[in-house]
N, CA, C and O atoms as a MOPAC input file, in Angstrom:
PM7 MOZYME 1SCF
protein

 N     68.09800 1   101.71400 1    99.50500 1
 C     68.97900 1   102.82200 1    99.17100 1
 C     70.27900 1   102.26400 1    98.60500 1
 O     70.85400 1   101.33400 1    99.17100 1
 N     70.74000 1   102.81800 1    97.50800 1
 C     71.96300 1   102.38800 1    96.85100 1
 C     73.13600 1   103.20400 1    97.37500 1
 O     73.15700 1   104.42600 1    97.22900 1
 N     74.11900 1   102.53100 1    97.99000 1
 C     75.27400 1   103.21800 1    98.54900 1
 C     76.45100 1   103.27300 1    97.59300 1
 O     77.53600 1   103.70500 1    97.97900 1
 N     76.26200 1   102.85000 1    96.37600 1
 C     77.36600 1   102.88800 1    95.43200 1
 C     77.53400 1   104.30300 1    94.89300 1
 O     76.57900 1   105.07600 1    94.81800 1
 N     78.75100 1   104.61500 1    94.52700 1
 C     79.02100 1   105.90300 1    93.91100 1
 C     79.50800 1   105.64900 1    92.49300 1
 O     80.05400 1   104.58700 1    92.19300 1
 N     79.30900 1   106.61200 1    91.64400 1
 C     79.77700 1   106.44100 1    90.27800 1
 C     81.29700 1   106.59700 1    90.25100 1
 O     81.87000 1   107.32500 1    91.06100 1
 N     81.93200 1   105.91200 1    89.31900 1
 C     83.39500 1   105.97600 1    89.26300 1
 C     83.89500 1   107.37200 1    88.90000 1
 O     83.21000 1   108.14800 1    88.23400 1
 N     85.08500 1   107.66000 1    89.35000 1
 C     85.76800 1   108.90000 1    89.03200 1
 C     86.21900 1   108.83200 1    87.57800 1
 O     86.90500 1   107.88800 1    87.18600 1
 N     85.84500 1   109.81400 1    86.78300 1
 C     86.17900 1   109.81200 1    85.35300 1
 C     87.41100 1   110.69900 1    85.12100 1
 O     87.40400 1   111.89700 1    85.40300 1
 N     88.45700 1   110.06900 1    84.60300 1
 C     89.74000 1   110.74600 1    84.40500 1
 C     90.04000 1   110.87300 1    82.91600 1
 O     89.80100 1   109.95400 1    82.13300 1
 N     90.56400 1   112.02600 1    82.55300 1
 C     91.08000 1   112.24900 1    81.21100 1
 C     92.56900 1   112.47800 1    81.28200 1
 O     93.04600 1   113.23900 1    82.12400 1
 N     93.30600 1   111.82800 1    80.40500 1
 C     94.76300 1   111.94500 1    80.39400 1
 C     95.20400 1   112.93900 1    79.33400 1
 O     94.73400 1   112.90900 1    78.19700 1
 N     96.11300 1   113.81800 1    79.72500 1
 C     96.72500 1   114.75300 1    78.78700 1
 C     98.18000 1   114.34700 1    78.66300 1
 O     99.00300 1   114.65700 1    79.52500 1
 N     98.48500 1   113.65100 1    77.58300 1
 C     99.82200 1   113.12400 1    77.34600 1
 C     99.78400 1   111.61000 1    77.25000 1
 O     99.04700 1   110.94200 1    77.97600 1
 N    100.59200 1   111.08300 1    76.34000 1
 C    100.64800 1   109.62300 1    76.14300 1
 C    102.08700 1   109.13200 1    76.19500 1
 O    102.44200 1   108.15800 1    75.53100 1
 N    102.90500 1   109.80100 1    76.97600 1
 C    104.31700 1   109.44700 1    77.06200 1
 C    104.60200 1   108.31400 1    78.03600 1
 O    103.69300 1   107.63700 1    78.51600 1
 N    105.87700 1   108.12800 1    78.31300 1
 C    106.33600 1   107.01000 1    79.15000 1
 C    105.70300 1   106.97500 1    80.53400 1
 O    105.31200 1   105.90800 1    81.00900 1
 N    105.59900 1   108.13400 1    81.18800 1
 C    105.04100 1   108.14100 1    82.54600 1
 C    103.60100 1   107.66300 1    82.53000 1
 O    103.15700 1   107.01600 1    83.47900 1
 N    102.86400 1   107.96800 1    81.47200 1
 C    101.48300 1   107.50500 1    81.34400 1
 C    101.46400 1   106.00200 1    81.09600 1
 O    100.70400 1   105.27000 1    81.73000 1
 N    102.31100 1   105.54300 1    80.16100 1
 C    102.35500 1   104.11800 1    79.81800 1
 C    102.86900 1   103.24400 1    80.95500 1
 O    102.34300 1   102.15900 1    81.20100 1
 N    103.89400 1   103.71900 1    81.64300 1
 C    104.57400 1   102.86800 1    82.63500 1
 C    104.09300 1   103.04300 1    84.06600 1
 O    104.25000 1   102.14000 1    84.88800 1
 N    103.51500 1   104.18200 1    84.36800 1
 C    103.10400 1   104.42000 1    85.75500 1
 C    101.60300 1   104.63300 1    85.89200 1
 O    100.93000 1   103.86900 1    86.58400 1
 N    101.07800 1   105.65200 1    85.24800 1
 C     99.68600 1   106.02200 1    85.49300 1
 C     98.68300 1   104.98200 1    85.00200 1
 O     97.84800 1   104.52100 1    85.78000 1
 N     98.74800 1   104.61100 1    83.74300 1
 C     97.73600 1   103.68500 1    83.21400 1
 C     97.77100 1   102.30800 1    83.87200 1
 O     96.70400 1   101.76100 1    84.14900 1
 N     98.92500 1   101.72400 1    84.13400 1
 C     98.89600 1   100.42300 1    84.83800 1
 C     98.22200 1   100.50500 1    86.21000 1
 O     97.51900 1    99.57800 1    86.61400 1
 N     98.43100 1   101.59300 1    86.91200 1
 C     97.79500 1   101.74900 1    88.23000 1
 C     96.30200 1   102.02300 1    88.07300 1
 O     95.47600 1   101.38100 1    88.72100 1
 N     95.96400 1   102.97200 1    87.21700 1
 C     94.55600 1   103.33600 1    87.03800 1
 C     93.71700 1   102.17400 1    86.53500 1
 O     92.54500 1   102.05600 1    86.89200 1
 N     94.30100 1   101.31400 1    85.71100 1
 C     93.57400 1   100.16100 1    85.15700 1
 C     93.12600 1    99.19400 1    86.24300 1
 O     92.19100 1    98.42100 1    86.03300 1
 N     93.77500 1    99.22400 1    87.39400 1
 C     93.45200 1    98.30200 1    88.47900 1
 C     92.61700 1    98.93300 1    89.59200 1
 O     92.43900 1    98.33000 1    90.65000 1
 N     92.11700 1   100.11700 1    89.36600 1
 C     91.28500 1   100.78300 1    90.37100 1
 C     89.82700 1   100.74300 1    89.92700 1
 O     89.44800 1   101.45600 1    88.99800 1
 N     89.00900 1    99.92300 1    90.57400 1
 C     87.61600 1    99.79300 1    90.13500 1
 C     86.80600 1   101.08000 1    90.27900 1
 O     85.78100 1   101.23400 1    89.61600 1
 N     87.24200 1   102.00100 1    91.12700 1
 C     86.49400 1   103.23900 1    91.32600 1
 C     86.89700 1   104.34000 1    90.34100 1
 O     86.46400 1   105.48600 1    90.46400 1
 N     87.73300 1   103.97300 1    89.36200 1
 C     88.23200 1   104.93600 1    88.37900 1
 C     87.95400 1   104.43500 1    86.96800 1
 O     88.10700 1   103.24900 1    86.67400 1
 N     87.54500 1   105.35100 1    86.10400 1
 C     87.40100 1   105.07100 1    84.67800 1
 C     88.27100 1   106.06700 1    83.92700 1
 O     88.10400 1   107.27900 1    84.07000 1
 N     89.19600 1   105.55600 1    83.13000 1
 C     89.95500 1   106.42800 1    82.24300 1
 C     89.08900 1   106.61000 1    80.99500 1
 O     88.95000 1   105.70100 1    80.17700 1
 N     88.51900 1   107.79200 1    80.87400 1
 C     87.51800 1   108.04000 1    79.83200 1
 C     88.12800 1   108.40400 1    78.48900 1
 O     87.55000 1   108.09800 1    77.44600 1
 N     89.28200 1   109.05000 1    78.49800 1
 C     89.86900 1   109.47400 1    77.24000 1
 C     91.28800 1   109.95100 1    77.41200 1
 O     91.78100 1   110.14700 1    78.52300 1
 N     91.93400 1   110.13200 1    76.26500 1
 C     93.33500 1   110.51700 1    76.23000 1
 C     93.54500 1   111.52100 1    75.10600 1
 O     93.03800 1   111.34400 1    73.99800 1
 N     94.29900 1   112.57900 1    75.40400 1
 C     94.67400 1   113.56000 1    74.39500 1
 C     96.18000 1   113.63400 1    74.30400 1
 O     96.86800 1   113.74600 1    75.31900 1
 N     96.68800 1   113.57000 1    73.09400 1
 C     98.09100 1   113.81200 1    72.81000 1
 C     98.15500 1   114.28200 1    71.36400 1
 O     97.48000 1   113.71300 1    70.50600 1
 N     98.95400 1   115.31100 1    71.07300 1
 C     99.04000 1   115.78300 1    69.68400 1
 C     99.56400 1   114.72000 1    68.71700 1
 O     99.26400 1   114.76500 1    67.52400 1
 N    100.34000 1   113.77200 1    69.22500 1
 C    100.82000 1   112.66000 1    68.40000 1
 C     99.73100 1   111.58300 1    68.40800 1
 O     99.71400 1   110.70900 1    69.27500 1
 N     98.82900 1   111.66000 1    67.43400 1
 C     97.67200 1   110.76500 1    67.41400 1
 C     98.05000 1   109.29300 1    67.30400 1
 O     97.36600 1   108.44300 1    67.87400 1
 N     99.11500 1   108.97500 1    66.59200 1
 C     99.53500 1   107.57700 1    66.49500 1
 C     99.94700 1   107.04500 1    67.85700 1
 O     99.56000 1   105.94400 1    68.25000 1
 N    100.73000 1   107.82900 1    68.56900 1
 C    101.14100 1   107.40900 1    69.91500 1
 C     99.93300 1   107.33100 1    70.84300 1
 O     99.80900 1   106.39800 1    71.63700 1
 N     99.05300 1   108.30500 1    70.73800 1
 C     97.85300 1   108.30500 1    71.57300 1
 C     97.01000 1   107.06500 1    71.31800 1
 O     96.54100 1   106.42900 1    72.26100 1
 N     96.81500 1   106.71600 1    70.04900 1
 C     96.01700 1   105.52000 1    69.71900 1
 C     96.68000 1   104.25300 1    70.23200 1
 O     96.00400 1   103.38200 1    70.78000 1
 N     97.99500 1   104.13600 1    70.06300 1
 C     98.70500 1   102.94500 1    70.53100 1
 C     98.59500 1   102.80900 1    72.04400 1
 O     98.35200 1   101.71500 1    72.55400 1
 N     98.77100 1   103.90000 1    72.75400 1
 C     98.66300 1   103.86900 1    74.21400 1
 C     97.23700 1   103.54000 1    74.63800 1
 O     97.02900 1   102.70400 1    75.51700 1
 N     96.26600 1   104.18500 1    74.02800 1
 C     94.86100 1   103.93300 1    74.35800 1
 C     94.49300 1   102.48200 1    74.07700 1
 O     93.81900 1   101.84700 1    74.88800 1
 N     94.92300 1   101.95700 1    72.94900 1
 C     94.62200 1   100.55700 1    72.61500 1
 C     95.23300 1    99.59000 1    73.62400 1
 O     94.60100 1    98.60200 1    73.99800 1
 N     96.45100 1    99.86700 1    74.06400 1
 C     97.13200 1    98.98500 1    75.02000 1
 C     96.40200 1    98.89400 1    76.35600 1
 O     96.46100 1    97.87100 1    77.03700 1
 N     95.71300 1    99.97800 1    76.72400 1
 C     95.06100 1   100.02300 1    78.03500 1
 C     93.54500 1   100.16300 1    77.93900 1
 O     92.88800 1   100.49100 1    78.92700 1
 N     92.99000 1    99.92000 1    76.76200 1
 C     91.54000 1    99.94200 1    76.55200 1
 C     90.90300 1   101.27600 1    76.94600 1
 O     89.80900 1   101.31200 1    77.51000 1
 N     91.59200 1   102.35500 1    76.64400 1
 C     91.02600 1   103.69000 1    76.85000 1
 C     90.07200 1   103.94500 1    75.68500 1
 O     90.49100 1   103.88200 1    74.52900 1
 N     88.80700 1   104.22900 1    75.96400 1
 C     87.80700 1   104.25400 1    74.89700 1
 C     87.89900 1   105.42100 1    73.90900 1
 O     87.46500 1   105.28000 1    72.76600 1
 N     88.44700 1   106.55900 1    74.31600 1
 C     88.44300 1   107.72600 1    73.43100 1
 C     89.83500 1   108.31600 1    73.27600 1
 O     90.50300 1   108.62900 1    74.26100 1
 N     90.26300 1   108.46500 1    72.03200 1
 C     91.45600 1   109.23800 1    71.70300 1
 C     90.95000 1   110.55100 1    71.14600 1
 O     90.23000 1   110.57900 1    70.14800 1
 N     91.33000 1   111.63800 1    71.79700 1
 C     90.77700 1   112.94400 1    71.45300 1
 C     91.77000 1   113.77100 1    70.65200 1
 O     92.97200 1   113.76500 1    70.92000 1
 N     91.24400 1   114.47900 1    69.66600 1
 C     92.08200 1   115.32900 1    68.80300 1
 C     92.31500 1   116.71200 1    69.41200 1
 O     93.25800 1   117.40900 1    69.03700 1
 N     91.45300 1   117.10600 1    70.35300 1
 C     91.57500 1   118.42300 1    70.98600 1
 C     91.30700 1   118.29500 1    72.48400 1
 O     90.72100 1   117.31800 1    72.95100 1
 N     91.75300 1   119.30300 1    73.21700 1
 C     91.42200 1   119.35000 1    74.64300 1
 C     89.92400 1   119.49500 1    74.84300 1
 O     89.36100 1   118.86900 1    75.74100 1
 N     89.27000 1   120.30600 1    74.02600 1
 C     87.81900 1   120.47400 1    74.15700 1
 C     87.09400 1   119.14500 1    74.00100 1
 O     86.12800 1   118.87000 1    74.71300 1
 N     87.55600 1   118.32800 1    73.07600 1
 C     86.95700 1   117.00400 1    72.89900 1
 C     87.14800 1   116.16300 1    74.15500 1
 O     86.21700 1   115.49500 1    74.60400 1
 N     88.35000 1   116.19400 1    74.72100 1
 C     88.61900 1   115.45900 1    75.96600 1
 C     87.74100 1   115.98300 1    77.09200 1
 O     87.11500 1   115.20700 1    77.81300 1
 N     87.69900 1   117.30400 1    77.24000 1
 C     86.92800 1   117.90400 1    78.32900 1
 C     85.43100 1   117.66800 1    78.17100 1
 O     84.68800 1   117.76900 1    79.14700 1
 N     84.98100 1   117.36000 1    76.97900 1
 C     83.57700 1   117.08700 1    76.73300 1
 C     83.13400 1   115.68200 1    77.09100 1
 O     81.98200 1   115.31800 1    76.85600 1
 N     84.03500 1   114.88400 1    77.65900 1
 C     83.70300 1   113.49700 1    77.99200 1
 C     83.09300 1   113.33200 1    79.38700 1
 O     82.96000 1   112.20800 1    79.87100 1
 N     82.72800 1   114.41900 1    80.02400 1
 C     82.11700 1   114.32300 1    81.34900 1
 C     83.11700 1   113.91400 1    82.41500 1
 O     82.82000 1   113.06400 1    83.25300 1
 N     84.28600 1   114.50600 1    82.39100 1
 C     85.37200 1   114.15200 1    83.30300 1
 C     85.20400 1   114.80100 1    84.67300 1
 O     84.51800 1   115.81100 1    84.83500 1
 N     85.85300 1   114.18600 1    85.64000 1
 C     85.99400 1   114.76700 1    86.97300 1
 C     87.39400 1   115.33500 1    87.17000 1
 O     87.58300 1   116.35200 1    87.83800 1
 N     88.37200 1   114.65200 1    86.57300 1
 C     89.78700 1   114.95200 1    86.80400 1
 C     90.54200 1   114.90500 1    85.48700 1
 O     90.25900 1   114.07500 1    84.62300 1
 N     91.51500 1   115.81500 1    85.34400 1
 C     92.48100 1   115.73300 1    84.24900 1
 C     93.83800 1   115.40000 1    84.85700 1
 O     94.27300 1   116.03700 1    85.81700 1
 N     94.49100 1   114.41200 1    84.29500 1
 C     95.84600 1   114.06300 1    84.70600 1
 C     96.78200 1   114.61700 1    83.63500 1
 O     96.78300 1   114.14700 1    82.49800 1
 N     97.57100 1   115.61300 1    84.00500 1
 C     98.44300 1   116.31100 1    83.06500 1
 C     99.82800 1   115.66900 1    83.12800 1
 O    100.54600 1   115.79900 1    84.12000 1
 N    100.18600 1   114.97800 1    82.05400 1
 C    101.46300 1   114.27000 1    81.98800 1
 C    102.08800 1   114.45300 1    80.60700 1
 O    102.58200 1   113.50500 1    79.99600 1
 N    102.05400 1   115.67400 1    80.14200 1
 C    102.59700 1   116.04200 1    78.83200 1
 C    104.01300 1   116.59000 1    79.04500 1
 O    104.49300 1   116.58900 1    80.17800 1
 N    104.69100 1   117.05400 1    78.00200 1
 C    106.01300 1   117.65600 1    78.20700 1
 C    105.96900 1   118.80900 1    79.21900 1
 O    104.99300 1   119.55700 1    79.29000 1
 N    107.03500 1   118.93000 1    79.98700 1
 C    107.09500 1   119.89900 1    81.09100 1
 C    106.71000 1   121.31000 1    80.67400 1
 O    106.04900 1   122.01300 1    81.43800 1
 N    107.10300 1   121.73400 1    79.49800 1
 C    106.83000 1   123.09800 1    79.04600 1
 C    105.33700 1   123.36300 1    78.87100 1
 O    104.92600 1   124.51800 1    78.76300 1
 N    104.52600 1   122.32000 1    78.84000 1
 C    103.08200 1   122.47100 1    78.65700 1
 C    102.29400 1   122.23900 1    79.94200 1
 O    101.07000 1   122.37500 1    79.93500 1
 N    102.94800 1   121.89600 1    81.03100 1
 C    102.22400 1   121.60600 1    82.27100 1
 C    101.31500 1   122.76000 1    82.68700 1
 O    100.14600 1   122.54100 1    83.00600 1
 N    101.83600 1   123.97500 1    82.68800 1
 C    101.03000 1   125.11100 1    83.15200 1
 C     99.83800 1   125.34800 1    82.24300 1
 O     98.70900 1   125.44300 1    82.72300 1
 N    100.06500 1   125.44600 1    80.94100 1
 C     98.95300 1   125.77200 1    80.03800 1
 C     97.88200 1   124.68200 1    80.03300 1
 O     96.68900 1   124.98600 1    80.01100 1
 N     98.29300 1   123.43400 1    80.05100 1
 C     97.31400 1   122.33800 1    80.04500 1
 C     96.55600 1   122.27200 1    81.37000 1
 O     95.34900 1   122.03100 1    81.38500 1
 N     97.25600 1   122.48300 1    82.47000 1
 C     96.59100 1   122.47100 1    83.78300 1
 C     95.59100 1   123.60900 1    83.89200 1
 O     94.47500 1   123.42000 1    84.37500 1
 N     95.99200 1   124.78800 1    83.44400 1
 C     95.08500 1   125.94200 1    83.49100 1
 C     93.85800 1   125.69300 1    82.62600 1
 O     92.73900 1   126.00400 1    83.03400 1
 N     94.05700 1   125.13800 1    81.44000 1
 C     92.91200 1   124.82800 1    80.57100 1
 C     91.95100 1   123.85800 1    81.25200 1
 O     90.73500 1   124.03200 1    81.17900 1
 N     92.48900 1   122.84700 1    81.90500 1
 C     91.63700 1   121.87400 1    82.60000 1
 C     90.91500 1   122.51200 1    83.77600 1
 O     89.73100 1   122.25200 1    83.99000 1
 N     91.60400 1   123.33000 1    84.52800 1
 C     90.96400 1   124.02200 1    85.65400 1
 C     89.85500 1   124.94700 1    85.15700 1
 O     88.78500 1   125.01900 1    85.76200 1
 N     90.10900 1   125.64800 1    84.06200 1
 C     89.07900 1   126.53000 1    83.49700 1
 C     87.88300 1   125.74100 1    82.97600 1
 O     86.78000 1   126.27800 1    82.87100 1
 N     88.10100 1   124.46000 1    82.64800 1
 C     87.00000 1   123.57700 1    82.23600 1
 C     86.31400 1   122.95600 1    83.45000 1
 O     85.48400 1   122.05900 1    83.30600 1
 N     86.65600 1   123.42500 1    84.63200 1
 C     86.05400 1   122.99400 1    85.90600 1
 C     86.40700 1   121.55000 1    86.26500 1
 O     85.58500 1   120.81500 1    86.81200 1
 N     87.65100 1   121.15400 1    85.94800 1
 C     88.13500 1   119.82500 1    86.32600 1
 C     89.16000 1   119.95400 1    87.43800 1
 O     89.89800 1   120.93700 1    87.50600 1
 N     89.20000 1   118.96200 1    88.30100 1
 C     90.30600 1   118.84700 1    89.23700 1
 C     91.51500 1   118.41700 1    88.42000 1
 O     91.36200 1   117.77400 1    87.38200 1
 N     92.72300 1   118.76500 1    88.87900 1
 C     93.92800 1   118.47700 1    88.10300 1
 C     94.98800 1   117.81400 1    88.97600 1
 O     95.30100 1   118.28000 1    90.07100 1
 N     95.53000 1   116.71600 1    88.45900 1
 C     96.75600 1   116.12700 1    88.99200 1
 C     97.80800 1   116.35800 1    87.92700 1
 O     97.70400 1   115.83000 1    86.81900 1
 N     98.82400 1   117.14700 1    88.25900 1
 C     99.85500 1   117.52600 1    87.30100 1
 C    101.17000 1   116.84700 1    87.67500 1
 O    101.59600 1   116.87600 1    88.82900 1
 N    101.79800 1   116.23900 1    86.68100 1
 C    103.12600 1   115.66300 1    86.89300 1
 C    104.11000 1   116.77100 1    87.24300 1
 O    103.85700 1   117.94600 1    86.97800 1
 N    105.20600 1   116.39500 1    87.82500 1
 C    106.24400 1   117.35900 1    88.13300 1
 C    107.21800 1   117.46000 1    86.97500 1
 O    107.37800 1   116.50200 1    86.21800 1
 N    107.85400 1   118.57300 1    86.82800 1
 C    107.74300 1   119.80000 1    87.61000 1
 C    106.40900 1   120.50500 1    87.32700 1
 O    105.83500 1   120.39000 1    86.24400 1
 N    105.95600 1   121.21600 1    88.31500 1
 C    104.68000 1   121.90500 1    88.20300 1
 C    104.68100 1   122.87200 1    87.02600 1
 O    103.72800 1   122.91900 1    86.24800 1
 N    105.74400 1   123.63000 1    86.90600 1
 C    105.82800 1   124.67700 1    85.89100 1
 C    107.29500 1   124.97100 1    85.61800 1
 O    108.18400 1   124.44900 1    86.29000 1
 N    107.53100 1   125.80700 1    84.63200 1
 C    108.90900 1   126.16100 1    84.28700 1
 C    109.45000 1   127.32300 1    85.10700 1
 O    110.66100 1   127.53100 1    85.18000 1
 N    108.54300 1   128.08200 1    85.72600 1
 C    108.98500 1   129.21900 1    86.53800 1
 C    107.87900 1   129.59000 1    87.52300 1
 O    106.77400 1   129.04900 1    87.48300 1
 N    108.20900 1   130.52500 1    88.40200 1
 C    107.25500 1   130.89200 1    89.45000 1
 C    106.02900 1   131.60800 1    88.89500 1
 O    104.94400 1   131.49100 1    89.46500 1
 N    106.17500 1   132.34200 1    87.80200 1
 C    105.01000 1   133.02700 1    87.21100 1
 C    103.99300 1   132.00700 1    86.70900 1
 O    102.79200 1   132.17800 1    86.91800 1
 N    104.46200 1   130.94600 1    86.04700 1
 C    103.54900 1   129.89800 1    85.58900 1
 C    102.89900 1   129.18900 1    86.76900 1
 O    101.70100 1   128.90500 1    86.74200 1
 N    103.68500 1   128.90300 1    87.80400 1
 C    103.13600 1   128.23500 1    88.99200 1
 C    102.05800 1   129.09900 1    89.64800 1
 O    101.01600 1   128.59400 1    90.06400 1
 N    102.31500 1   130.39300 1    89.73500 1
 C    101.33700 1   131.32400 1    90.30800 1
 C    100.06700 1   131.35300 1    89.46500 1
 O     98.96500 1   131.37600 1    90.01300 1
 N    100.20400 1   131.35000 1    88.14700 1
 C     99.03500 1   131.34700 1    87.26500 1
 C     98.22300 1   130.06700 1    87.46600 1
 O     96.99300 1   130.10700 1    87.43500 1
 N     98.88800 1   128.94500 1    87.67000 1
 C     98.18200 1   127.68300 1    87.92800 1
 C     97.42200 1   127.77300 1    89.24500 1
 O     96.25300 1   127.39200 1    89.32000 1
 N     98.08100 1   128.27400 1    90.27600 1
 C     97.44800 1   128.42300 1    91.58800 1
 C     96.21400 1   129.32200 1    91.49600 1
 O     95.16500 1   128.99800 1    92.05300 1
 N     96.34000 1   130.44200 1    90.79700 1
 C     95.20700 1   131.36300 1    90.66100 1
 C     94.07200 1   130.74600 1    89.86500 1
 O     92.90300 1   130.97300 1    90.17600 1
 N     94.40000 1   129.96700 1    88.83900 1
 C     93.35700 1   129.28500 1    88.06000 1
 C     92.60200 1   128.28800 1    88.93200 1
 O     91.38100 1   128.16900 1    88.83000 1
 N     93.32300 1   127.58000 1    89.78200 1
 C     92.66900 1   126.63700 1    90.70400 1
 C     91.76700 1   127.38400 1    91.67700 1
 O     90.63900 1   126.96700 1    91.93800 1
 N     92.26400 1   128.47100 1    92.20000 1
 C     91.48000 1   129.27300 1    93.13100 1
 C     90.20000 1   129.79700 1    92.47300 1
 O     89.12300 1   129.72300 1    93.06600 1
 N     90.31300 1   130.32100 1    91.25800 1
 C     89.14300 1   130.85500 1    90.53000 1
 C     88.13100 1   129.75800 1    90.21700 1
 O     86.92400 1   129.98500 1    90.28900 1
 N     88.62000 1   128.57900 1    89.87100 1
 C     87.72300 1   127.50100 1    89.44500 1
 C     87.06800 1   126.78300 1    90.62000 1
 O     86.04000 1   126.12800 1    90.45400 1
 N     87.66000 1   126.90500 1    91.80600 1
 C     87.14900 1   126.15700 1    92.95300 1
 C     87.48800 1   124.67700 1    92.86900 1
 O     86.87500 1   123.86200 1    93.55800 1
 N     88.45300 1   124.32300 1    92.03800 1
 C     88.87000 1   122.92800 1    91.86400 1
 C     90.23700 1   122.71900 1    92.48900 1
 O     90.98700 1   123.66500 1    92.73100 1
 N     90.54000 1   121.45900 1    92.74300 1
 C     91.82300 1   121.10200 1    93.34700 1
 C     92.90100 1   121.00200 1    92.27800 1
 O     92.65700 1   120.50100 1    91.18000 1
 N     94.08500 1   121.47900 1    92.60700 1
 C     95.28200 1   121.31500 1    91.80000 1
 C     96.30300 1   120.61300 1    92.67200 1
 O     96.67700 1   121.11200 1    93.73400 1
 N     96.75000 1   119.45400 1    92.22000 1
 C     97.73200 1   118.69100 1    92.99200 1
 C     98.89100 1   118.32200 1    92.08200 1
 O     98.69700 1   117.95600 1    90.92300 1
 N    100.08600 1   118.42100 1    92.61800 1
 C    101.28200 1   118.04800 1    91.88000 1
 C    101.67500 1   116.64600 1    92.32800 1
 O    101.58600 1   116.32100 1    93.51200 1
 N    102.10500 1   115.82200 1    91.38900 1
 C    102.36000 1   114.39700 1    91.64300 1
 C    103.67400 1   114.16900 1    92.38800 1
 O    104.63800 1   113.64100 1    91.83400 1
 N    103.68800 1   114.57200 1    93.62700 1
 C    104.81200 1   114.28000 1    94.50900 1
 C    104.47100 1   113.02200 1    95.29400 1
 O    104.09000 1   113.08900 1    96.46200 1
 N    104.61100 1   111.88100 1    94.64200 1
 C    104.15400 1   110.60700 1    95.20700 1
 C    104.88000 1   110.22900 1    96.49200 1
 O    104.29200 1   109.56800 1    97.34800 1
 N    106.13300 1   110.62700 1    96.65100 1
 C    106.87200 1   110.24100 1    97.85700 1
 C    106.23800 1   110.77800 1    99.12600 1
 O    106.44800 1   110.22100 1   100.20400 1
 N    105.47400 1   111.83800 1    99.02000 1
 C    104.80000 1   112.39600 1   100.20100 1
 C    103.87300 1   111.39200 1   100.86300 1
 O    103.56400 1   111.52100 1   102.04800 1
 N    103.42600 1   110.39000 1   100.11000 1
 C    102.42800 1   109.45400 1   100.61100 1
 C    103.01200 1   108.08800 1   100.95400 1
 O    102.27500 1   107.17500 1   101.32700 1
 N    104.32700 1   107.94100 1   100.83000 1
 C    104.95600 1   106.67000 1   101.21100 1
 C    104.82600 1   106.50100 1   102.71300 1
 O    104.93300 1   107.48400 1   103.44600 1
 N    104.59700 1   105.27800 1   103.20000 1
 C    104.35000 1   105.04800 1   104.62800 1
 C    105.44500 1   105.60700 1   105.54100 1
 O    105.13800 1   106.16800 1   106.59300 1
 N    106.68700 1   105.46500 1   105.16400 1
 C    107.76700 1   105.95600 1   106.03400 1
 C    107.80600 1   107.48300 1   106.10100 1
 O    108.18400 1   108.04800 1   107.12700 1
 N    107.42100 1   108.14600 1   105.02200 1
 C    107.36300 1   109.61100 1   105.02400 1
 C    106.19300 1   110.08500 1   105.87200 1
 O    106.31900 1   111.03800 1   106.64100 1
 N    105.05500 1   109.41500 1   105.72700 1
 C    103.88300 1   109.75600 1   106.54100 1
 C    104.20300 1   109.55900 1   108.01700 1
 O    103.81400 1   110.38100 1   108.84600 1
 N    104.89700 1   108.49700 1   108.35400 1
 C    105.26600 1   108.24100 1   109.74400 1
 C    106.17800 1   109.33900 1   110.29700 1
 O    106.04800 1   109.73400 1   111.45600 1
 N    107.08700 1   109.82100 1   109.47900 1
 C    107.98400 1   110.89100 1   109.90900 1
 C    107.24700 1   112.19300 1   110.15100 1
 O    107.63000 1   112.98100 1   111.01600 1
 N    106.18900 1   112.41800 1   109.38600 1
 C    105.43000 1   113.66300 1   109.56100 1
 C    104.72900 1   113.67500 1   110.90100 1
 O    104.04100 1   114.64100 1   111.22900 1

């Protein structure tokens, strides 16, 4: 019996600094994760970022990204797009990790929550400090 599991397939939405400096360096060192593709409207930036971290697919559309057999979408685009991109990923039946801020207002946040509820997928906001050892100890 084979006890191995297939790697978690992640698609990145956004190719900005947080992706280059935080997410991709960490994800590149996790053997249980495969960064399958990246979408950013700035294709030159997307290609440069993908090339730097050996991301195999630069996608021109969200549908193209979502068609890569993903498990998770990591939403790290400009703040004004967090809600719409997260909702699109949830509607594509992907789990979502969204950078902060979650949304620009409570109506957008509520729409994200409802999309997660309808899809049966997880929506998590990247509040990394919650998982620091000293914070966990305080809880």
